[in-house]
C-alpha positions in Angstrom: 0.7 13.8 24.0 -1.9 11.3 25.3 -1.5 9.1 22.3 2.3 9.3 22.5 2.1 8.2 26.1 -0.3 5.3 25.2 2.2 4.0 22.6 4.7 3.5 25.4 2.4 1.0 27.0 2.0 -1.1 23.9 3.5 -4.6 23.4 3.6 -4.3 19.6 3.6 -1.3 17.2 3.1 -1.1 13.4 3.9 2.0 11.5 3.2 2.1 7.7 2.0 4.1 4.8 -0.9 3.1 2.5 -1.8 4.6 -0.9 -4.7 4.2 -3.2 -4.8 5.7 -6.8 -7.2 7.9 -8.5 -9.7 5.6 -10.3 -12.5 6.3 -12.7 -16.2 5.6 -12.7 -15.9 3.9 -16.1 -19.7 4.4 -16.9 -20.5 2.4 -20.0 -22.7 5.2 -21.1 -20.7 8.4 -21.2 -22.0 11.8 -19.9 -24.3 13.7 -22.2 -27.8 14.6 -23.1 -30.2 15.3 -26.0 -32.0 18.7 -26.0 -35.2 18.8 -28.0 -35.7 22.5 -28.6 -36.8 24.2 -31.8 -37.1 27.8 -30.8 -40.5 27.6 -29.2 -41.6 28.3 -25.6 -40.8 24.8 -24.3 -38.1 22.1 -24.4 -37.6 18.5 -23.4 -34.2 17.3 -22.2 -33.3 13.6 -22.3 -30.6 13.2 -19.8 -28.3 10.5 -18.4 -28.4 11.6 -14.8 -28.7 10.4 -11.3 -31.2 13.2 -10.5 -34.2 14.0 -12.7 -34.8 17.2 -10.8 -31.2 18.4 -11.1 -31.8 19.1 -14.9 -34.7 21.6 -15.5 -33.3 24.8 -13.9 -29.8 24.8 -15.4 -31.2 23.7 -18.7 -33.8 26.4 -18.7 -31.2 29.1 -17.9 -29.0 28.0 -20.8 -32.0 27.9 -23.1 -33.4 31.2 -22.0 -36.7 29.7 -20.8 -38.5 29.6 -17.5 -37.9 26.5 -15.5 -41.5 25.4 -15.8 -41.1 25.3 -19.6 -38.4 22.6 -19.5 -39.2 18.9 -19.0 -36.4 16.5 -18.0 -36.9 12.8 -18.8 -34.7 10.1 -17.5 -36.1 6.7 -18.6 -32.8 4.8 -18.7 -29.2 5.6 -17.9 -26.0 3.6 -18.3 -24.2 3.9 -15.0 -23.3 6.8 -12.8 -21.7 5.7 -9.6 -21.8 9.3 -8.3 -20.6 11.1 -11.4 -23.8 12.2 -13.0 -25.7 15.1 -11.4 -26.9 18.2 -13.2 -26.4 19.0 -16.8 -22.6 19.4 -16.6 -20.4 21.1 -19.2 -21.6 18.8 -21.9 -25.3 19.6 -21.2 -24.6 23.3 -21.0 -23.0 23.2 -24.5 -25.8 21.1 -25.9 -28.4 23.6 -24.6 -26.5 26.6 -26.0 -26.1 24.9 -29.4 -29.8 24.0 -29.5 -30.7 27.6 -28.6 -28.5 29.0 -31.3 -29.5 26.6 -34.1 -33.2 26.3 -33.0 -32.8 22.6 -33.6 -32.5 19.4 -31.4 -29.0 18.6 -30.3 -27.5 15.4 -28.9 -24.1 15.7 -27.3 -22.3 12.7 -25.7 -18.7 12.7 -24.4 -16.2 10.5 -26.2 -14.5 7.9 -24.1 -11.3 10.1 -24.0 -13.4 13.1 -22.8 -15.0 10.8 -20.2 -11.6 10.0 -18.7 -10.1 13.4 -18.6 -13.1 15.6 -17.7 -15.9 13.6 -16.1 -14.3 13.2 -12.6 -12.7 10.3 -10.7 -12.4 8.8 -7.2 -10.2 10.6 -4.8 -6.8 9.0 -4.3 -5.4 8.7 -0.8 -2.1 8.6 1.1 -2.3 7.6 4.7 0.4 7.4 7.3 -0.7 5.2 10.2 0.9 4.1 13.4 -0.9 1.8 15.8 0.0 -0.1 19.0 -1.6 -3.1 20.6 -1.4 -5.3 23.7 -0.5 -9.0 23.3 -4.1 -9.9 24.0 -5.2 -8.0 20.9 -6.5 -4.8 22.4 -5.9 -1.8 20.2 -4.4 0.8 22.5 -3.3 3.7 20.4 -3.6 5.0 16.8 -2.1 8.0 15.1 -3.1 8.9 11.6 -2.0 11.5 9.1 -4.4 11.3 6.1 -4.1 13.1 2.8 -7.0 13.3 0.4 -5.7 13.4 -3.1 -8.5 15.1 -5.1 -6.5 17.1 -7.7 -8.1 20.5 -7.8 -10.9 19.3 -5.6 -10.9 18.6 -1.9 -11.1 14.8 -2.2 -12.7 12.5 0.3 -11.6 10.1 3.0 -13.3 8.7 6.1 -11.5 9.3 9.4 -9.4 6.7 11.1 -9.6 4.3 13.0 -12.7 3.9 10.8 -15.0 1.3 12.5 -12.6 0.1 15.2 -12.3 1.1 18.8 -8.9 2.4 20.0 -8.4 3.5 23.5 -6.6 6.7 22.3 -6.3 8.0 18.8 -5.3 11.2 17.1 -5.8 12.0 13.4 -5.0 14.9 11.0 -6.7 15.0 7.6 -5.5 17.3 4.8 -6.5 17.9 1.2 -3.3 17.7 -0.8 -3.9 19.5 -4.1 -2.3 18.8 -7.5 -2.8 20.4 -10.9 -5.1 17.6 -12.1 -8.9 17.5 -12.7 -11.0 17.4 -9.6 -12.2 14.2 -8.0 -15.9 13.9 -7.4 -18.3 11.6 -5.6 -17.8 7.9 -6.4 -19.6 4.9 -4.9 -19.1 5.2 -1.1 -16.9 8.4 -1.2 -13.9 8.2 1.0 -14.7 4.8 2.6 -12.9 2.2 0.4 -9.7 4.2 0.8 -10.0 4.4 4.6 -11.2 0.8 5.0 -8.3 -0.5 2.9 -5.7 1.3 5.0 -7.2 0.4 8.3 -7.9 -3.2 7.4 -4.3 -3.6 6.1 -3.0 -2.1 9.4 -5.2 -4.4 11.5 -4.0 -7.4 9.5 -0.3 -6.4 10.1 -1.0 -5.9 13.8 -2.7 -9.3 14.1 0.2 -11.1 12.4 2.8 -9.2 14.5 1.3 -10.5 17.8 0.5 -13.9 16.3 -3.3 -13.6 16.7 -5.9 -14.9 14.3 -7.0 -11.9 12.1 -10.8 -12.7 12.6 -10.4 -12.9 16.4 -8.3 -9.8 16.4 -11.0 -7.8 14.6 -13.7 -9.1 16.9 -11.6 -8.0 19.9 -11.7 -4.4 18.6 -15.2 -4.2 17.2 -17.8 -3.2 19.8 -20.8 -3.7 17.6 -21.9 -7.4 17.9 -23.3 -7.3 14.4 -19.8 -7.5 13.0 -19.0 -10.5 15.2 -21.8 -12.6 13.8 -21.1 -11.4 10.2 -17.4 -12.3 10.6 -18.3 -15.7 11.9 -20.7 -16.3 9.0 -18.2 -15.2 6.4 -15.5 -17.3 7.9 -17.7 -20.4 7.7 -18.6 -19.7 4.1 -15.0 -19.0 2.9 -13.6 -21.9 4.8 -11.4 -19.9 7.1 -10.1 -23.1 8.7 -8.3 -23.8 5.4 -6.1 -20.7 5.7 -2.4 -21.3 6.2 -1.5 -19.2 9.3 2.0 -18.7 7.8 1.8 -16.0 5.0 3.3 -17.5 1.8 3.5 -20.9 3.5 1.8 -22.9 0.7 4.2 -25.3 -1.1 4.9 -24.6 -4.7 4.8 -21.4 -6.9 1.0 -21.1 -6.9 0.2 -19.9 -3.4 -3.3 -19.3 -2.0 -4.3 -17.0 0.8 -7.5 -15.8 2.5 -8.2 -12.3 3.9 -11.0 -10.4 5.6 -12.2 -6.9 6.2 -15.3 -4.9 7.4 -17.2 -1.8 6.4 -20.0 0.5 7.3 -22.3 3.1 5.6 -25.3 5.3 6.5 -27.9 4.8 3.7 -30.9 6.7 5.3 -33.7 8.5 3.5 -35.1 12.0 3.3 -38.4 13.8 2.8 -38.3 14.6 -0.9 -40.4 11.9 -2.6 -44.0 12.7 -3.5 -45.9 9.7 -5.0 -49.3 9.3 -6.6 -51.2 6.1 -7.0 -54.1 6.2 -9.5 -56.8 3.5 -9.8 -59.2 3.6 -12.7 -62.7 2.0 -12.9 -61.4 -0.6 -15.3 -59.0 -1.8 -12.6 -55.8 -0.4 -14.0 -53.3 0.9 -11.4 -50.5 3.4 -12.0 -47.8 4.5 -9.6 -46.2 7.8 -10.6 -43.2 9.7 -9.3 -40.4 11.6 -10.9 -37.6 9.5 -9.6 -34.9 7.9 -11.8 -34.0 4.2 -12.0 -30.2 3.7 -12.4 -30.7 0.1 -13.1 -31.0 -0.8 -9.4 -34.6 -1.9 -9.5 -36.5 1.3 -8.5 -39.3 0.5 -11.0 -39.6 -3.0 -9.6 -40.0 -2.2 -5.9 -42.2 0.8 -6.7 -44.7 -1.5 -8.4 -44.2 -4.3 -6.0 -45.1 -2.3 -2.9 -48.3 -1.1 -4.5 -49.2 -4.5 -5.8 -48.7 -6.1 -2.4 -50.8 -3.6 -0.6 -53.7 -4.0 -3.1 -53.4 -7.8 -3.2 -52.3 -7.8 -6.9 -49.5 -9.1 -9.0 -46.6 -6.8 -10.0 -47.7 -7.1 -13.6 -51.1 -5.5 -12.6 -49.4 -2.2 -11.7 -47.8 0.1 -14.2 -45.2 2.7 -13.3 -44.5 6.2 -14.5 -41.1 7.5 -13.5 -38.2 9.6 -14.7 -40.1 12.8 -15.6 -39.8 16.2 -13.9 -43.5 16.9 -14.3 -44.3 14.0 -12.0 -44.0 14.2 -8.2 -40.7 15.3 -6.8 -37.9 12.9 -5.8 -34.4 13.0 -4.4 -31.3 12.4 -6.5 -29.8 8.9 -6.3 -26.7 9.4 -4.3 -25.4 8.0 -1.0 -27.7 5.0 -1.2 -30.6 7.2 -0.2 -33.2 6.4 -3.0 -34.8 3.3 -1.6 -35.1 4.7 1.9 -36.5 8.0 0.6 -38.9 6.6 -2.1 -40.2 3.3 -0.7 -41.8 4.9 2.4 -43.6 7.4 0.2 -44.8 4.6 -2.1 -46.0 2.6 0.9 -47.9 5.6 2.3 -49.6 6.2 -1.1 -50.4 2.5 -1.4 -52.0 2.4 2.1 -54.0 5.5 1.4 -55.1 3.9 -1.9 -56.3 0.7 -0.3 -58.3 2.6 2.3 -59.8 4.9 -0.3 -60.9 2.0 -2.5 -62.2 0.2 0.6 -64.3 3.2 1.6 -65.9 3.4 -1.9 -66.8 -0.2 -2.1 -67.8 -0.7 1.6 -71.6 -0.6 0.7 -71.0 -3.6 -1.6 -69.4 -5.5 1.3 -72.1 -5.1 3.9 -70.9 -1.6 5.0 -67.7 -3.1 6.4 -65.2 -0.7 7.9 -62.5 0.2 5.4 -59.7 -1.0 7.6 -61.4 -4.4 8.0 -61.6 -5.0 4.2 -59.0 -7.5 3.0 -57.1 -7.1 -0.3 -55.5 -10.4 -1.3 -55.2 -12.7 -4.3 -56.8 -10.3 -6.7 -60.0 -10.1 -4.6 -61.4 -7.7 -2.1 -63.2 -9.3 0.8 -65.1 -8.6 4.1 -66.6 -11.4 6.1 -68.4 -13.8 3.7 -68.7 -11.3 0.9 -66.0 -11.0 -1.8 -65.5 -9.1 -5.0 -62.9 -9.5 -7.8 -60.5 -6.6 -8.2 -62.0 -5.3 -11.4 -65.5 -5.8 -10.1 -64.6 -3.7 -7.1 -63.0 -1.0 -9.2 -66.1 -0.7 -11.3 -67.8 0.9 -8.3 -65.3 3.8 -8.3 -66.2 7.2 -9.7 -65.7 7.7 -13.5 -62.5 9.6 -12.9 -61.2 6.9 -10.7 -59.3 7.9 -7.6 -55.8 9.1 -6.7 -53.9 8.9 -3.4 -50.9 11.0 -2.6 -48.0 9.5 -0.6 -45.6 11.4 1.6 -42.4 10.2 3.2 -42.7 8.3 6.5 -39.5 8.3 8.6 -40.7 5.3 10.6 -40.3 3.1 7.6 -36.7 3.8 6.9 -33.4 4.0 8.8 -29.7 4.3 8.5 -26.6 2.4 9.5 -25.5 -0.9 7.8 -22.7 -3.4 8.4 -20.8 -5.6 6.1 -17.9 -8.0 6.0 -16.0 -9.5 3.1 -13.7 -12.6 2.9 -11.6 -13.2 -0.2 -9.4 -16.0 -1.4 -6.7 -15.4 -4.1 -3.9 -17.3 -5.7 -0.5 -15.6 -6.3 2.0 -17.0 -8.8 5.3 -16.1 -7.0 7.3 -16.7 -10.3 5.3 -14.1 -12.3 3.6 -12.0 -9.6 0.2 -12.6 -11.1 -2.8 -12.5 -8.7 -5.8 -14.6 -9.5 -9.0 -14.1 -7.5 -10.5 -17.4 -6.5 -13.5 -16.7 -4.3 -15.2 -13.9 -2.5 -17.9 -13.9 0.2 -19.7 -10.8 1.3 -22.2 -10.6 4.2 -24.3 -7.5 4.3 -27.3 -6.3 6.3 -29.7 -3.6 5.2 -32.9 -3.8 7.2 -35.8 -5.0 5.2 -34.7 -6.2 1.7 -37.1 -4.8 -0.9 -35.8 -7.2 -3.6 -33.4 -9.9 -2.6 -32.2 -10.5 -6.2 -31.2 -6.9 -6.8 -29.6 -6.6 -3.3 -27.5 -9.7 -4.1 -26.7 -8.0 -7.5 -25.5 -4.9 -5.6 -23.2 -7.1 -3.5 -21.8 -8.8 -6.6 -21.3 -5.4 -8.3 -19.4 -4.0 -5.3 -17.1 -7.0 -5.2 -16.4 -6.7 -8.9 -15.6 -2.9 -8.7 -13.3 -3.6 -5.8 -11.4 -6.2 -7.8 -10.6 -3.5 -10.3 -9.4 -1.1 -7.7 -7.4 -3.8 -5.9 -5.5 -5.4 -8.8 -5.8 -3.5 -12.1 -7.2 0.0 -12.1 -5.3 3.2 -11.7 -4.7 6.2 -14.0 -1.3 7.0 -15.2 -0.3 10.7 -15.4 2.7 12.3 -16.9 4.5 13.9 -13.9 5.6 17.0 -15.8 2.7 17.7 -18.1 -0.1 16.4 -15.8 -1.8 14.6 -18.7 -3.4 11.2 -18.4 -1.6 8.6 -20.4 -4.2 5.9 -20.3 -7.6 7.6 -21.1 -9.3 4.6 -22.6 -10.4 1.0 -22.0 -7.5 -0.3 -24.0 -5.0 1.0 -21.4 -7.1 1.5 -18.3 -7.7 -2.1 -17.2 -11.0 -3.1 -15.8 -11.8 -6.6 -14.5 -13.4 -8.7 -17.2 -15.2 -12.1 -17.3 -11.9 -14.0 -17.2 -10.9 -12.4 -13.9 -14.2 -13.1 -12.1 -13.9 -15.4 -9.0 -16.7 -17.3 -7.5 -18.8 -14.7 -5.7 -21.2 -15.5 -2.8 -23.4 -12.6 -1.8 -25.1 -13.2 1.6 -28.0 -11.1 2.9 -27.7 -11.0 6.7 -31.2 -12.2 7.6 -30.3 -12.0 11.3 -30.9 -8.2 10.9 -34.5 -8.0 12.2 -35.0 -4.3 11.6 -38.2 -3.9 9.5 -37.1 -0.7 7.9 -35.6 0.1 4.5 -31.9 1.1 4.4 -29.8 1.7 1.2 -26.9 -0.7 0.7 -25.4 0.1 -2.8 -22.5 2.1 -1.5 -21.8 -0.2 1.4 -21.3 -3.2 -1.0 -17.9 -1.9 -2.3 -16.3 -1.0 1.0 -14.9 -4.0 2.8 -13.9 -6.1 -0.2 -10.9 -3.9 -1.1 -9.1 -4.7 2.2 -10.1 -8.3 2.1 -8.4 -8.8 -1.3 -5.3 -7.0 -0.2 -5.0 -9.1 2.9 -5.6 -12.2 0.9 -2.8 -11.4 -1.4 -0.4 -11.0 1.6 -1.7 -14.2 3.1 -0.9 -15.9 -0.2 2.6 -14.7 -1.0 3.9 -13.2 2.3 4.6 -9.8 0.8 2.5 -6.8 1.9 1.8 -4.4 -1.0 0.6 -1.1 0.6 0.0 0.8 -2.6 -2.8 -0.2 -4.9 -3.2 -1.6 -7.4 -1.5 -4.9 -6.3 0.3 -5.6 -9.6 2.8 -8.3 -10.5 5.8 -5.9 -10.5 5.1 -4.8 -7.0 4.9 -8.4 -5.7 8.0 -9.5 -7.6 10.1 -6.6 -6.4 8.9 -7.1 -2.9 9.6 -10.9 -2.9 13.0 -10.4 -4.6 14.0 -7.6 -2.3 13.2 -9.7 0.7 15.3 -12.6 -0.6 18.2 -10.2 -1.3 18.0 -8.7 2.2 
């Protein structure tokens, strides 16, 4: 009733429905594992998983062994995006076959199997109504949100997402269908919610004749978004945008759109790290964590090397084995914020332990006063080379154990995306031209891999915006495009110019995960750019040529 009353005070109202399809993780390496068991009292499981420690117990149960007898190893894996936790059905079958045959078994899903049984991103259907004042203030919002997760519950963030509305009311339902269940996929529920809300915000801005960037800033209370929107607008050349949608002369029309997103990305107390230093100067950092290709190995070694005044090449890593120190699964962008504080703690303890041992060689300097830099260990006028210092260690070397430190991590990130596209209004084809994404994340552990995450998020959102979507027979419930020949992913020919920008004005000296955040705002930015280009709003993804042509032709007929 309060929201209904608020609508009566609004100067402009937009009511619309927005839909996103079920899309697939499309991991290049399908689900599967190799089970090395020959009937003895132990087994080794080579898994493609996002969680080393999600494997041993279930594998042991299937093999009829105690959990301590099973070793899981995850040295490399070819993509997960939220779909690979535990042994799965394929792992269960591999273990049972190995147990029966007393021989090693490798079982990997075919591409068809991967599409029909390995999960997918929840679809969405959102009915939104919002009202604003002519000055751009978002007064009221009413949302009915359906999570389309098949047999599962689906996922979808609540509206009005990151925006402030004076009054709002939402209802969220899981709408079940007889299709395989959706599971977690990069930033579960957020791209869907962001796309709908950003489309709605764009429609409201155009309806009252207000600049879309200014309109967003009016309704975003966090000043971080303001500076990021300003930066992104400068980089994309927002001043080039034609304020009239579809106003460019000729059949090839260009438009620019923007959107914002948010994510948590905090860590947890699961990672136990060992750093071992030998008398010959070799250094090893060991933890059971997995590297999904996101650079876990690199920053694990880099943190230790920096603390000891060494080069990354001087530190070796041992990861991806369940017999090493425990670690969390890689999901929700929590790995960096969980692991790096533990590595830092182990590195500091290692430095102090080495310093204590060699203190007599440096004039009995206090351990905390001894400097480790440039491959040397120094105190006052005295200095030792790293290997010379390590020669003074006990024959067994020394090992330091690192625990998670909550003060070295945090949560809560901000991101904005600007996109420019070109629409051929004679064929309906959309061609991405340029994308700019600005993202904060506290203290970047590796700028190169952080920029790579931003690029990857933009690429995945391109697929969801313009090409991806599974086709299901309405009567039989069978997927009709379970393969890369019919399920279109963006390829090299579709890639726009991409500009990933790390927000260095974020001065928080804490580690926050950003991988999930990188895919969220770009979806809405692309959809809004398509409208800016051609003047027709496609509210159901993907934005394909037929939808644009039918919209433009229908408008002409009307």
